[in-house]
N, C-alpha and C positions, 0 to 999 in steps of 0.2 A: 504494500500500500504506500502510495506516494505521501510525503509529508504535507500537512496542511499549511498553506501560506495564508495567514490572516493579517489583514491590514497592509499598510505601506511601510517600507523601510525608510530610514533617514536618507537624505540625498547623497551622503558620503558613503553609504553602505552599498556593497555590490548586490545586484539583483540576480536571482536565480531563474527569473522568468524569461525564456528566450524570445517569447513573442512580444515582450514589452518594448514599445518604441519610445525612445526618450523624447523625440520631438512631439509625439502624440500626447504624452503625459504633460509636457510643458504647455502645449496648446490647451489641454483640458484645464490645467490650473489657471491659465490666463482667462479662459472663458468663465470659470468658476468665480474668480475675483471680480470680473466685470459684472456678472449677474448679481453678486452680493452687493456691489457698490450701487447698482440700480435699485436695490431693495425688493427684488422679485421673490425672495424667500420669506419676506415678512407677511404674515397673514393680514388680510384686510377685513376688519370686523364689520365694516359697512356691508361688504358683500355677503357675509354670513348672516347678518341681520336681515338683509333683503331676501336672502334665501329662505329664512325662517318665516318671514312675512308672506312670501310667495306660497309656501306650504300651507300656512294657515288660511290664506285666501282661497286656494284650490280646495281645501277641505271644506270650508264654509260654503263655497259655491256648489260643491257636490251635494251637500245636505240641503241647501236651499232649493236646488232643482227638484229634489224628491219631495220636499215639503210643499212647494208652490205648484208644481205641475203634476204631482201624483206619481204613481208607480206603474204607469203603462210602459210599453216597451221602449219608446223613444227617450223619455226622461230617464228611465232606468239605465239605458245604455250610456247616455250622456253623463249621468252621475257616476256610473262605474268608471268611465274614462277619467273624469276629474279626480275621483278618489284614488284611482290607480296611479295617476301622475303624482299626486300628493304623497302617497306612500313611497314611491320610488325616490322622489327627491328627499324625503325624510330619511330614507336609508342611506343616501350619500352624505347627508348632513351628519347623521349619527356616526358614520364612518370617520369623517374628519374630526369630530369631537372625541371619538374614541382614541384617536392617535394623539390627543392633547396638543393639537396644532393650531387651534383657533385663537385661544387667549394665552397670554404669557403666564397667567396663574392657572395651575392645573385644577384648583378648586372650582373655578368658573367653568372649565371644560367639563368636569365631572357633573356639575349641576345642570348644565344645559344638555349634556348627554343623557342624564336621567330624565329630564323633561321630554326630550324627543323620543326616547325609547319607551318610557312609561305612559306618556299622555298622547303622543301622536301615533306611535307604532303599536301601542298596547302590548308591550313585551316586557320581559324582565331585564334589568340592566346587566346583571351578571351573565345573562345568556350569550351576548355577543362575545364577551371576553372568554367565556368558557368554550364556546364552539371554536373560536379562533385558536385557543391554546390546544384543543384536542386535534385540530386540523394540522397544526404545525408539529405536534408531538410525534405523530406517525407511530409506526409499530416499533416499540422499543423492546419487544421480546418478553413482556410481562403483562399480565392482566391486572389492571388497576381496580377492577370492580370486585375483587375477592377480599 
């Protein structure tokens, strides 16, 4: 089994990766510094607030269609489409909140993640983390349910 190479070596250390192109690495580091200077890695809270507002409006519109027009086939299909869009957008928002990448303070990320998961998606907060952990865990050769 080949040794695992994790991370980057210091610039003065020899590299054991024959496919590593020094010019390509330098170009990538230059691109990375340019993108960091432009502030593209900083989250925009206005965007996430507007996304949450968008989800709430889609959700309200779906229920309003059912309330105002009744449950015949056309309003039902329209409401289904609106509520499906709201749920899919809420899924992506909770994904970003679950990575703790929206706010600088992780407490706010957790609070909004709990709101989106429990109130908009009607799920349990621990569910997404548990499923994600189990998916990454893979088969480790033991049964954890015993």
